[in-house]
PADOMI-863347 format. One line per 8 residues: number of its first residue (from 1); their letters; for each residue x, z, y of C-alpha. Coordinates in steps of 0.001 Angstrom, whole numbers, plus 524288, in hexadecimal, padded with zeros to 5 digits. Example, Ala and Ser with C-alpha at 12.3 -4.5 7.8 and 13.67 -1.06 7.14 Angstrom:
<rs>
1) as) 8300C,81E78,7EE6C | 83566,81BE4,7FBDC;
</rs>
This chain:
<rs>
1) xxxxxxxx) D1A93,8F66B,686B2 | D0D8B,8FD16,68933 | D0123,8F639,68545 | CF5CB,8F64C,68EC3 | CEEE6,90192,687A3 | CFB3E,909C9,687C0 | CFD69,90786,6962B | CEF56,90B17,69902;
9) xxxxxxxx) CF10E,917A2,69128 | CFC85,91B99,699C3 | CF4B4,91837,6A5F8 | CE985,920B8,6A105 | CF2A5,92C49,69F64 | CF839,929D5,6ACCF | CEAEC,929CA,6B36C | CE3F6,9342D,6AB47;
17) xxxxxxxx) CE01D,93FD9,6B40B | CE1EE,948B0,6A835 | CF09B,9464B,6A958 | CF0B0,94765,6B815 | CF947,95379,6B858 | D0462,94C1E,6B18A | D0E17,943F8,6B94E | D0D44,9355A,6B73A;
25) xxxxxxxx) D197B,93438,6AEEB | D143E,93EC4,6A5B9 | D0738,937A6,6A443 | D0E32,92AEF,6A0E7 | D1745,931E9,69767 | D0BFE,93890,6904C | D0413,92C05,68FB0 | D0F44,9248F,6892E;
33) xxxxxxxx) D121E,93012,6802F | D03FA,93010,67B9D | D0482,9216E,67905 | D105E,923C5,67055 | D0A0D,92F32,66941 | CFD99,92761,666F7 | D0542,91C10,6611F | D0198,912BD,66C16;
41) xxxxxxxx) D1019,91069,66EB9 | D17F3,90D72,66279 | D259D,91260,65FCB | D2FE0,90922,66589 | D2669,9028B,66ED1 | D2B99,900CF,67CAE | D2559,9076E,68863 | D236A,9000E,69522;
49) xxxxxxxx) D2EA9,9003A,69EA3 | D2D33,90B58,6A849 | D2C2A,901E6,6B3DC | D216B,8F9DB,6AD49 | D1998,905B7,6A8DE | D1ABB,90BD6,6B64F | D1514,8FF80,6BC6E | D09DB,8FF0F,6B28F;
57) xxxxxxxx) D066C,90D5D,6B4EF | D0852,90D23,6C398 | D12A2,917D5,6C397 | D20F3,9187C,6C726 | D2B8A,9149B,6BD89 | D312B,92264,6BE7C | D2438,927C9,6B970 | D24E0,91F45,6AD40;
65) xxxxxxxx) D3358,9225B,6AB78 | D3029,930E4,6ABA5 | D25BD,92EC9,6A139 | D2F14,926D8,698AF | D39D6,930F8,69A4D | D30D7,93BC1,69565 | D2C5A,93387,689DC | D3A9D,930F0,68684;
73) xxxxxxxx) D3E09,93F5F,6877E | D32EF,942C6,67E39 | D3742,9386B,67467 | D2B8A,92F6C,6759E | D332D,923B8,67ABE | D40FD,91E5B,67A3A | D47A9,9188C,68619 | D5175,90DB8,68373;
81) xxxxxxxx) D5A66,9093D,68E4F | D576A,8FB21,691BF | D4BEB,8FA58,68858 | D41B2,903D7,68D7C | D396B,90EB5,6878D | D33DC,90EC5,679A6 | D2B18,917A6,67190 | D3441,92087,66A03;
89) xxxxxxxx) D34C5,92110,65B38 | D3533,92FE0,65C75 | D27BA,93046,6629B | D1E51,936C3,6592C | D131F,92D7E,65B86 | D059F,92D6C,65552 | CFF0C,9214E,64FFE | CF1E7,91DA0,65593;
97) xxxxxxxx) CEBA6,92303,64958 | CF3A2,92F66,64A9A | CEF96,93100,658B4 | CE15A,92FBA,654BF | CE34D,939CB,64A13 | CEA16,94292,653EA | CDE77,941DD,65D18 | CD4E7,944EC,6521B;
105) xxxxxxxx) CDD28,95080,64DDC | CDCAE,955C6,65BB1 | CCDE7,955C1,65AE7 | CCDCA,95D75,64E25 | CCC91,96C31,64E10 | CDA18,9724E,64D79 | CDE87,9792E,64132 | CDF8B,9876F,6450A;
113) xxxxxxxx) CE494,992F9,63D87 | CDAAE,99D06,638F1 | CDF24,9A57F,64435 | CDDD4,99A51,64DDA | CD051,996DA,648E4 | CCC06,9A501,64A3C | CD0A6,9A548,6584D | CCA77,9982F,65BA7;
121) xxxxxxxx) CBD57,999D3,654E0 | CB303,99DD3,65E8C | CBD07,99F6A,66944 | CBC9E,9997C,676A7 | CC37D,99839,683A0 | CBD34,99DB5,68FD1 | CB70D,991F8,6966E | CB805,99730,6A43F;
129) xxxxxxxx) CC25B,99FAF,6AA91 | CB829,9A504,6B3E8 | CAEB8,9AE67,6AD31 | CA11D,9A903,6AAC9 | C955F,9B1D2,6A8FA | C9467,9B8CF,69F93 | CA1D8,9B834,6994D | CA442,9C5AB,69349;
137) xxxxxxxx) CB044,9CDEF,695A1 | CB3F7,9C78C,6A294 | CB72D,9D0FA,6ADB9 | CB40E,9CF72,6BC12 | CC083,9CAD4,6C2D6 | CBB6B,9C767,6D05B | CBC93,9D58D,6D4B7 | CCA11,9D7F5,6CF1D;
145) xxxxxxxx) CD384,9DDFC,6D938 | CDC98,9D257,6D9F9 | CE364,9D6F7,6E64D | CE74C,9E39A,6DFA6 | CEC1F,9DC28,6D3CC | CF406,9D2DA,6DC47 | CFA23,9DE37,6E3C1 | CFE35,9E4EC,6D729;
153) xxxxxxxx) D03B0,9D847,6D1B9 | D0C06,9D691,6DDEA | D1112,9E472,6DBFE | D14D3,9E116,6CE0D | D1C23,9D4CA,6D22D | D2325,9DBF8,6DD15 | D2774,9E71D,6D442 | D2AD0,9DF82,6C7EB;
161) xxxxxxxx) D2F44,9D2A4,6CDBB | D343F,9C90E,6C391 | D32F2,9D355,6B8D8 | D2435,9D123,6B951 | D268F,9C30B,6B53C | D2D93,9C675,6A8AE | D283D,9C90C,69B1A | D2108,9D5CC,699D4;
169) xxxxxxxx) D223D,9DE99,68E13 | D192A,9D98C,6834E | D12A4,9E6EB,682A1 | D0F46,9E61B,69116 | D14D0,9EB29,69DE7 | D1696,9F9D7,69D88 | D0F2E,9FCB9,6AA4C | D032C,9F5BE,6A50D;
177) xxxxxxxx) D03F8,9FC3F,697B5 | D049F,A0962,69E94 | CF8D1,A061E,6A729 | CF107,A016D,69B55 | CF41A,A0DBB,6939F | CEFB9,A163C,69F0B | CE317,A0E67,6A051 | CDFC1,A0F07,691D8;
185) xxxxxxxx) CE267,A1DA7,69145 | CDAD8,A20FC,69D9D | CCF4F,A179E,69CEA | CCDB7,A156A,68E5B | CD255,A224F,68891 | CDD45,A1B67,68153 | CEA1D,A2006,67BA2 | CF353,A1630,681CA;
193) xxxxxxxx) D0175,A162B,68624 | D08CD,A0AFF,68CD0 | D1105,A0966,6808B | D04DD,A064E,67883 | CFF32,9FC1A,681CA | D012A,9ED9C,67EEC | CFD9D,9E48A,68A2E | CF787,9D788,68610;
201) xxxxxxxx) CF0F2,9CBB6,68C16 | CE35D,9CE19,68683 | CDB44,9D650,67D50 | CDA38,9CA22,674CF | CE8EC,9CA75,67326 | CE7DA,9D8CE,66F58 | CDDB6,9D595,664F0 | CE624,9CAA3,65F8A;
209) xxxxxxxx) CF1D2,9D3D2,65EC5 | CE9D3,9DE07,65790 | CE4CC,9D3F1,64DF6 | CF20C,9CE13,64AE8 | CFB0C,9D9EB,64BAC | CF2A1,9E426,644EA | CEB63,9DC43,63A8E | CEE4E,9D1A7,630B0;
217) xxxxxxxx) CE69D,9C5A3,62CEC | CDA8F,9C9F4,62553 | CDADA,9D831,629C6 | CCD8E,9DE0D,62CE2 | CCA25,9E245,63AB3 | CBD37,9E8A7,63E33 | CB6B6,9E324,64A4B | CAA73,9E642,651E8;
225) xxxxxxxx) C9E87,9DDD5,64F3C | C9C53,9D7AC,65906 | CAA6B,9D69B,65D7C | CB25D,9D18C,668F2 | CB4D8,9C336,665E2 | CC303,9C378,66AA6 | CC66A,9CE17,660DB | CBFDB,9C6E2,655BD;
233) xxxxxxxx) CC788,9BAAA,65953 | CD477,9C1F4,65927 | CD18E,9C83F,64C07 | CCC80,9BBCA,645B5 | CD84D,9B42F,64A90 | CE157,9BE52,64469 | CDA7F,9BC74,6375A | CD470,9C9F6,63704;
241) xxxxxxxx) CC81C,9CD29,62F65 | CBE90,9D202,639B9 | CB49B,9DB9C,6343F | CA90D,9DDAD,63D81 | CA3A6,9EB67,63F7B | C9609,9EC8E,64599 | C92FA,9F3BA,6523A | C8829,9FC7A,656FA;
249) xxxxxxxx) C8568,A0345,663E6 | C91B7,A0BA8,6622D | C9B0C,A008A,65F46 | CA183,9FCB1,65292 | C9C1A,A039C,64699 | CA933,A099E,6432D | CA3C4,A1045,636F5 | CA330,A02C3,630C0;
257) xxxxxxxx) CB215,A0248,630E6 | CB2B2,A0DED,627B6 | CA8E3,A0796,61E80 | CB04D,9FACC,61D74 | CB4AC,9F848,60F74 | CC10A,9F191,61455 | CC82F,9F7D7,61FD6 | CCD14,9F036,62B6A;
265) xxxxxxxx) CDA20,9F063,63277 | CD43A,9F17A,6401E | CC7C8,9F2AD,6480F | CC4F8,9EBFD,654FF | CBCA1,9F345,65EF3 | CB7A0,9F1B9,66CDE | CB32A,9FFEE,66DE8 | CB102,A0184,67C93;
273) xxxxxxxx) CA7E3,9F5DA,67E5C | CA5C6,9EEF0,6717B | CA66D,9E045,67318 | C9C38,9DAA8,67416 | C91F0,9E571,672AE | C97B0,9EEC8,67CCC | C95C7,9FAD8,67415 | C9F7E,A0628,6745E;
281) xxxxxxxx) CA577,A0B65,667D3 | CA0F3,A197E,665EA | CAB0C,A2467,665C5 | CA895,A284F,657A7 | CAAE4,A1A3A,65380 | CB77B,A19A2,65B5C | CBC77,A2585,65438 | CB7BF,A1FF7,64741;
289) xxxxxxxx) CBEEC,A130F,64905 | CCB5A,A1A6A,64C9C | CCA48,A2246,64008 | CC785,A15E0,63845 | CD3C7,A0F7A,63DD8 | CDBE1,A1B7C,63A8C | CD716,A1C0E,62C83 | CD8F5,A0D84,629E6;
297) xxxxxxxx) CE54F,A0BEC,6320C | CDE05,A0170,63991 | CDE93,9FD17,647C2 | CD43B,9FE50,6525B | CD497,9F331,65C34 | CCD9D,9F864,66851 | CCA07,9EDB1,6720A | CC6BA,9F49D,67ED3;
305) xxxxxxxx) CC466,9E826,6865C | CBB95,9ECBC,69193 | CBA10,9FB87,69093 | CBCAC,9FCF3,69F3B | CAEDC,9F84A,6A1BF | CA5E2,A02E4,69C85 | C999A,A0566,6A484 | C93C5,A11B2,69E56;
313) xxxxxxxx) C9DA8,A1C83,6A071 | CABBD,A1BE2,69BFA | CAF46,A13F0,68FE0 | CB25C,A1AEE,6832D | CC0BC,A1DAA,68096 | CC797,A12F3,67919 | CC9AE,A13F5,66A75 | CD86C,A1355,66C5D;
321) xxxxxxxx) CD818,A200A,67401 | CD0F9,A26E4,668EB | CD9D2,A21B7,65E32 | CE428,A2BDC,65AEF | CE8F9,A23B3,64F77 | CEE0B,A17F2,6572C | CE5F2,A0DD2,65004 | CDFA8,A07C8,65C3E;
329) xxxxxxxx) CE441,9FBF4,66406 | CDE01,9FC4B,67182 | CDC05,9EF5A,6789E | CD919,9EE53,68729 | CD8D4,9E32A,690EE | CD8DE,9E0F7,69F9C | CD194,9D409,69E41 | CC477,9DAE8,69FBB;
337) xxxxxxxx) CC828,9E5C1,6A91D | CD010,9DD6A,6B2B3 | CD072,9CE9A,6B12F | CD24D,9C4E7,6A5F3 | CDDD0,9BDF0,6AC42 | CE628,9CA36,6AB5B | CE856,9C826,69CB2 | CEC66,9D617,6999B;
345) xxxxxxxx) CE769,9DE60,68E5F | CEDA3,9E911,68636 | CEDBD,9F0D6,679BC | CF05E,9FF58,677FF | CF6EF,9FFF9,66AC3 | CFA97,A0A39,660C5 | D0912,A0C8C,662D9 | D0CC0,A066D,655C6;
353) xxxxxxxx) D0666,9F98A,659AF | D0CEB,9F7BA,666E9 | D1929,9F0F4,661D4 | D12BC,9E784,6582D | D07E1,9E3F7,661AC | D1199,9E189,66CB1 | D1A13,9D8D3,66424 | D0E12,9D14C,65F72;
361) xxxxxxxx) D0998,9CFA9,66D6E | D1690,9C948,6712B | D13DB,9BEA9,6671D | D06F3,9BB81,66DC7 | D0A8C,9BA3B,67C1C | D163C,9C2DE,67EEA | D1185,9CB33,68A1F | D0888,9CC66,695DE;
369) xxxxxxxx) D0C89,9C7FD,6A374 | D136E,9D2DD,6AAD8 | D0D79,9D15B,6B860 | CFF1C,9D333,6B463 | D02F1,9DED4,6ABDE | D0A39,9E5B1,6B6D2 | CFF75,9E297,6C09C | CF510,9E7E8,6B77B;
377) xxxxxxxx) CFD0B,9F438,6B55C | CFD28,9F6D2,6C404 | CEEC6,9F35B,6C4EE | CEBDB,9FDDF,6BAE6 | CF578,A07F2,6C01A | CEFF6,A06A3,6CDD1 | CE217,A0995,6C95F | CDD49,9FBCC,6CC46;
385) xxxxxxxx) CD9A1,9F918,6BE32 | CD10A,A0515,6BD46 | CCAAB,A0228,6CA54 | CC7D4,9F41A,6C678 | CC209,9F7FF,6B961 | CB940,A0225,6BFD9 | CB488,9F827,6C9A8 | CB1E8,9EDF6,6BF24;
393) xxxxxxxx) CAB12,9F80B,6B6A5 | CA118,9F9FA,6C17A | C9FB9,9EB5B,6C3C5 | C9DEC,9E869,6B553 | C9408,9F34C,6B36C | C8BDD,9ED93,6BE7F | C8D25,9DFF1,6B8D3 | C88F5,9E496,6AB60;
401) xxxxxxxx) C7CDA,9EAA0,6B17F | C7A40,9DDF6,6B8BF | C7B99,9D5D5,6AC65 | C7276,9DEC6,6A4E6 | C6822,9DD50,6AF9B | C69C4,9CE87,6AFE8 | C68D1,9CD1C,6A129 | C5CBB,9D5A6,6A065;
409) xxxxxxxx) C5660,9CE76,6ABAA | C598E,9C054,6A85E | C5DD4,9BFD3,69A13 | C5455,9C978,69405 | C4D74,9BE5B,68CD4 | C5A20,9BAAA,685FE | C6344,9C63B,683FF | C63D3,9D4E4,682C3;
417) xxxxxxxx) C6F97,9DB16,689B5 | C77AF,9E582,682E8 | C7CFE,9ED0D,68E79 | C8ACA,9F23F,68BE1 | C90A8,9FEDF,6913C | C9CC4,9F7A4,695AE | CA493,9EB38,694BD | CA341,9DE0D,69B53;
425) xxxxxxxx) C98A3,9D72A,6937B | C8AED,9D9C1,68E7F | C855A,9D556,68166 | C7822,9CEA0,681C9 | C6FF4,9CC66,67581 | C67B3,9C01A,674A5 | C595E,9C33A,67249 | C5509,9B511,6716D;
433) xxxxxxxx) C5707,9AB68,66680 | C61A3,9A476,66E34 | C6E1A,9A106,6669A | C794A,9A8E3,66C32 | C8312,99DC0,66B4E | C7A28,99438,67253 | C774F,99DF6,67D2B | C85D4,9A070,67F4E;
441) xxxxxxxx) C89A3,99218,67EFC | C7EB5,98E86,68861 | C82FC,9992D,691C2 | C914E,99548,690F7 | C8E5E,98733,69461 | C8750,98C3B,6A072 | C92D7,994B7,6A4C0 | C8EB6,9A1C7,69ED8;
449) xxxxxxxx) C97BE,9A84C,694E7 | C914A,9B0EE,68AB8 | C97E3,9B67E,67EA3 | C8F7C,9B5C8,67279 | C8DF9,9C1B0,669DA | C8C80,9BAA8,65CC9 | C9ACF,9B6E4,65B7D | C9EE8,9C4FF,65DCF;
457) xxxxxxxx) C97D9,9C9C2,6519A | C9D17,9C8B9,643D3 | C8FB7,9CA4D,63D96 | C82D5,9C33E,63F8C | C7BDE,9D012,64271 | C7BCC,9CED6,6512A | C7352,9CA27,65C40 | C7660,9BE20,66445;
465) xxxxxxxx) C7A6B,9BFF4,67259 | C85A5,9BF2F,67BD9 | C8E77,9C700,684C4 | C8CEF,9C62C,6937D | C98D2,9C9EE,69B81 | C95E6,9CFE6,6A8BD | CA296,9D532,6AE75 | CA742,9C8E7,6B57F;
473) xxxxxxxx) C9A45,9C4EA,6BB91 | C92DB,9C9FE,6C75F | C8455,9CD31,6C60E | C80FA,9C0BF,6CD8A | C8983,9B884,6C493 | C835A,9BEC9,6B89D | C758E,9BCCB,6BDDD | C77F0,9AE48,6BFF6;
481) xxxxxxxx) C7DCB,9ACF3,6B256 | C72D5,9B4B4,6ABD5 | C6878,9AC22,6B239 | C6FF8,9A022,6ADE0 | C709E,9A59B,6A011 | C61E4,9A777,69FEE | C6043,99920,6A30D | C693A,995AC,697BC;
489) xxxxxxxx) C62A1,99E85,68DBF | C54AC,99AB9,6910E | C5578,98D17,68AF4 | C5BF4,992F9,67EDE | C50B4,99CAD,67DC5 | C4711,99167,67D77 | C4F3C,98A21,67377 | C504C,99608,66A87;
497) xx) C4333,99D17,66B4C | C4113,9A9B7,663F7;
</rs>
């Protein structure tokens, strides 16, 4: 029979609001199961009769019977006709000491693989689903033409019916691959065909595929310094040896690749708007990196994450379009140009990589959902994508101007802005003796998201600062956040005088 402490434990489970979503019989069943696992109920000991326990707990006998039946089905108790219910010998219980050890083990850091540790170190989960100033790389979604999208989605469902609910081809739906190829060729000067397009869920997935399919553990890959943190994570997790190459006003110093004593298997570039500096890779360097890749039989991974948003004339043609030797993997995404919840990105691949990349992709997550793919295809074919991007390009250009004015007016004592020619974020260099990490953590606690520059550099030869995203925030929202940031930095300035 239950002792007083055991009965109280079951009552606690029954009344705990944390278990409020469970039906009563499930709460009783789990409470008794935990008593068995913790060693509080010994093997062979009888349980209270269902009628007596029901009276003690203030529930119906059927509720207790349901709990006992589930415990019996799981092997925790035995039910003997005429004798009652007993803790089963098959129950894998823990002693009290074992339970204590189990709890202490749960508090220890988990043992991760080298790959897992590389992914976890310095990583983080977005704290808020709603964008907070000044989170970089977040698009404005409040002006998205939802009615148009809904109308096109209804057309898809009407035309495809139940076929839209089935698995899609792992390479992507053909109408979307055709629309992507047309877009890349027309807007980015690419050399794409629908057969060479692989539809994915994100550019991060594309980077992971490149790292694991094209390179082996320990292979060298040249990266920009500073570099996009998501790319560095993917490469580190794959066990690659990342070799930083410095930048200047014209982008990566490609000549350094030729001078390297030990060649690499690949180079990672963000040539349109280098992340995080915003510089554009000069044409002669684009041609030079193509020639380097040809000579060394290496790959160029071109991350064209936000080239749609260029504010000083048209963006330079992508490297993939200039590469006649098929050594470039072009990565694009709709997360920045449309909305993050769409979860559609793509790669334009050399023809010889389409099959292995598609097979590898199936091992990750199989395929993309059909309905969003088909809706996006119609959105692009109907000219809505181009119209939306043009509208957002104007909005973002105005917001960049507004942020520059606000920073120069209110934050001039703390930072120096580095105004980019495009993109969705602006680098700001700290000109005070304020620790970058402390400034960022202080801002985050107050609801302002800044991305520090230090972690994006491989070397110590850099200036402290942070990125300020501007695309998702109106001038009024940015002004309020900038003034709030001033109030946060002022005490730090006094704490860390020059």
